[in-house]
C-alpha positions, 0 to 999 in steps of 0.5 A, spaced: 500 500 500 502 506 498 503 510 504 503 517 501 496 515 498 494 511 504 495 517 509 492 522 504 486 518 505 485 518 512 487 525 514 481 529 516 480 535 511 478 541 515 475 547 512 477 553 517 473 559 516 476 565 520 471 571 522 473 578 525 468 581 530 470 587 533 478 585 533 475 578 537 476 572 533 472 566 531 474 560 528 469 555 525 471 548 523 467 542 520 468 535 517 468 533 510 462 532 505 463 524 506 462 525 514 456 529 512 453 524 508 451 520 515 446 525 516 442 523 510 435 521 511 436 523 519 429 525 522 426 526 529 433 529 532 434 530 539 437 537 541 442 537 547 446 543 549 451 542 555 457 544 559 464 541 557 470 544 561 469 550 565 474 554 569 475 561 572 471 566 575 463 565 573 459 571 570 452 572 572 450 571 565 452 564 565 447 561 570 442 561 565 446 560 559 445 553 557 437 554 557 438 560 553 442 557 548 438 551 547 432 556 546 436 560 541 438 553 537 431 550 537 428 557 534 433 557 528 433 549 527 425 550 527 425 556 522 430 552 517 425 546 518 430 541 521 426 535 524 428 537 531 424 532 536 420 536 541 421 531 546 426 533 552 429 526 553 435 526 558 442 524 554 443 517 554 435 515 555 433 515 548 434 512 541 433 518 537 439 521 534 442 527 537 445 534 535 449 535 541 453 542 543 458 542 548 460 549 551 467 550 554 469 556 557 476 558 560 479 564 563 486 560 564 492 560 559 493 554 555 486 553 553 481 556 548 477 562 551 470 559 548 470 553 545 463 550 542 463 543 539 457 540 535 456 533 533 451 528 531 451 522 535 447 516 532 447 508 533 452 505 529 455 498 528 462 496 527 464 494 520 469 488 523 464 486 528 456 488 527 454 484 533 458 490 537 453 496 537 455 503 540 452 510 540 458 515 537 459 521 533 458 520 526 459 528 524 463 533 528 464 540 528 467 546 532 468 553 533 473 557 538 473 564 540 477 569 544 481 572 546 477 573 552 470 569 555 464 574 554 457 573 553 457 576 546 463 571 544 459 565 546 453 567 542 457 568 536 461 562 536 455 558 538 450 561 532 456 559 528 455 552 529 448 552 529 448 555 522 454 550 520 449 545 522 443 547 518 447 549 512 450 542 512 444 538 513 440 542 508 446 540 503 445 532 504 438 532 505 436 536 498 430 533 495 434 530 489 439 526 494 433 524 499 432 516 499 428 512 503 433 508 508 432 501 508 428 497 513 432 494 519 432 490 525 430 494 532 436 497 535 440 492 540 438 493 547 444 493 552 446 496 559 453 498 557 456 499 550 461 494 548 468 496 548 470 498 541 477 495 542 475 488 543 478 483 538 483 488 535 490 486 535 493 491 530 492 498 528 495 503 523 498 509 526 499 516 523 503 522 526 502 529 524 506 535 525 502 540 521 505 547 520 502 553 524 500 559 521 503 563 527 509 559 528 515 562 524 520 557 526 521 550 524 519 544 528 524 541 532 522 534 531 520 531 524 514 528 522 518 521 520 522 521 527 515 522 531 512 517 526 518 512 527 518 513 535 510 511 535 511 505 531 516 503 535 513 504 542 506 500 540 510 494 537 514 494 544 507 494 547 505 488 543 501 492 538 501 490 531 502 495 526 498 494 519 502 495 513 498 493 507 491 494 504 489 487 506 491 488 513 487 494 514 481 491 512 481 486 517 482 491 522 476 494 520 481 500 518 483 501 525 487 507 525 490 511 531 491 519 528 496 523 533 496 530 531 501 535 534 500 542 535 505 547 537 504 555 539 510 560 537 514 561 543 514 568 545 508 570 542 501 571 545 496 566 544 491 562 548 493 555 546 497 551 550 505 551 548 504 543 546 498 540 544 497 533 542 490 530 540 489 523 539 483 519 535 482 512 534 477 511 528 474 505 525 470 503 519 462 503 522 455 502 519 449 506 521 445 502 525 439 505 521 442 504 514 447 498 514 449 499 507 452 506 509 459 505 511 463 511 514 469 512 519 468 514 526 472 516 532 471 510 537 477 513 542 480 520 543 484 523 548 488 530 549 494 532 553 499 538 553 505 541 555 509 547 557 515 551 554 522 550 556 527 556 558 533 557 554 539 559 557 538 566 556 531 566 559 527 565 552 521 560 551 523 555 547 520 548 545 524 542 545 525 535 542 524 532 549 518 536 551 514 534 545 516 527 545 514 527 552 507 529 551 506 524 545 509 518 549 504 520 554 498 520 549 501 513 546 501 510 553 494 512 554 492 509 547 496 502 549 492 502 556 486 502 553 487 497 547 490 492 551 485 492 557 479 490 552 483 484 549 482 478 552 488 474 554 488 469 549 488 475 544 494 478 547 498 471 547 496 470 539 499 477 538 505 476 541 506 470 536 505 475 530 512 476 527 513 484 527 
């Protein structure tokens, strides 16, 4: 399998729109049309607005923020004739697909001041094992704003997310594209979701160190160095690395994607100096339409690290600091991967030639 072709096919392409609002910045990002197709034919969608990470001093307007945002979103969605359910079922207490907005606010350095994540959550079945049914996001987007937390900034970012969802939903559910989904069996009932790592002995891995438009220096480490280090660490833990198309298909196209982002030293930004975000995706089938296959993230994690100081007191990003955060993320992945596999699978894996 051509590695460059494979990597270009698995990297999530993100469209970033930057809007300046009174010297404040809002950034919106959404996934590609391929992911959006998972919303085709989606009806009776439950709406959920909730807090994610919130820190720092709380403002008085935050006490009613979620209720106001939900009412704001519901009105916009209804005016756009999006089939939103009128029910207010608690999250996790309904089989309906859900449109979930998660609002995170931070008044501390190293985090986005305002971040709103939007996602469509629905039932899926693992392509490599259709007996495993889970509820997972099949399409996601996010928006960030700063440099400070204000009520207007939250509204600007949130409204941008709602507008992006409406635009995307309309595009994939236009009259010319709508088709009646096939009838399927009733969704499986389960008291606790199955573990998406069960049955796996191998995965692909890709480490990305993209350039930053604010980073005016060369990254201290190369992508190849980090890629080789990640593969070595996974193999040492007994996890086989997929190399061919056949191996990838047998694993259900399991892929660990490690994304490293560096903030420029000695420049005022609200992002952490070193951020490493990891996602583990697999092929899945929509439970409501088993003929529709897509990729979904079944595990994710994120960590960050600080700048180091040079001899003259300047902030710098060192090779050791980057590798430390990457290794912590790999350790988290290895722990989750190995915990889900029965002893027999572990024993078989150690016998597989690397």
